[in-house]
C-alpha angles and dihedrals in degrees: 000000000000091000092052091048091049090049093050091047092051092047092050091048091050091049092050092049091047091050091050091049090048091052092049091046092050092047091050095045099048117075124178111200117202122234116278091020135109128197122202115219123206121197112206091340096312129103109265112162148330116247114222125212113291136037116345135172129216136173109262119235089009101060124043137180103251101173136016117202132186114222093200124110107271124204113215120194108217114211119252115262138180115252127186118221127217091265091053098257121143119232129186106218131182131167149164124256121204118202141158134206108242101166113039093189094055091041087057100044106017094077137002091241119005093188093060090042096055091041093055092043091051091053096048092045091049092053090050094050094045090049091062094055136071120238097259092048092055090063094043100044106045091135090056091051092048094049094048092050091049092049094050095046095042093056092055096037093063089080089054095053091246130125115207107213103183145332124218126193109225100188142003112196120181122192119285092253091055091047091053092049091048090050091051090049091051091048092050091048092051092048089050091052090048092052092047091049091048092050091047088052092051090047092052090046092054090047091051092048092048091047091049093049090048093050091045092051091048092048091047093049091047089051093048090047092051091045091053090047091050091046092050091047090049093049091048091049091047092049091050091048092049092046091049092048092048092048091048091050092049091049091050091049090049092049091047092051090057092057124086110285089008096122090051089055091048091051090051092048093050092049091051092050090048093053093044091052092056090046091055092048089052092052098047100039131059090210115091111239121193133167117269091243112027093179095054102062091131094059091051092053091047091053091051091050092051089056090051091049091048091054091049092052091049089055 
């Protein structure tokens, strides 16, 4: 019985050990890689494969996970550094570099540390690009600087299994003296623009006033011209009306003188006008005016009538 018990005990122990070893073997052989990740496998110290996201199997104690890489886009803050421009001005420049691992094998074996490599390359390239520009251009052409840095780094980073996507300058800080001079320049430029705008406003004001006076003078002269034309036309119309009325009156007097008793009426009318004329002269003049022959009024009227008759006969 003791032999059977010993045998069962040994068998159970072996089964337990085997189960434990199987569990350890399964744990070591099964690898679950997260999404957007890549694991580099070495077999006996040599590159063997790259595990893709999902469930993967390896040989325990023969294969091992040597490197784990994230395939996501990674922002890398490059330290601030002092760059010297073409016109010998110092600038403190810092930026952000965005890159992505595209070849896990090269990222593992192409360089000892690709992050340090691209950081140092970004700094040296940035100093080179800034050194070819003047101070004012560095503020105006940030896009040019960014694109040149990306191009230079991307060409070298291909051997490291890294793709540089973009580089963005965060800050350009010149010395305090340069900042003060730039502020004074900006202030002077704004004052210049203000003076120019003010002078342009005064110029436009003078032009508007002159144009208004010109148009007013033209309108006034046109009005005066039209008024004179209207006045002349009115006077002409009045003269014609008076002449027509006078002619009509003369015709009526002539016609009336041809009728029976007409001459008697004309004689009476002439005598009345004669008397009225002397009355008006007496009212408006201090000098006493009398006819040359007061007692011969009849002869004067007769003479006037002869003139009227002579005119009628001439007609």
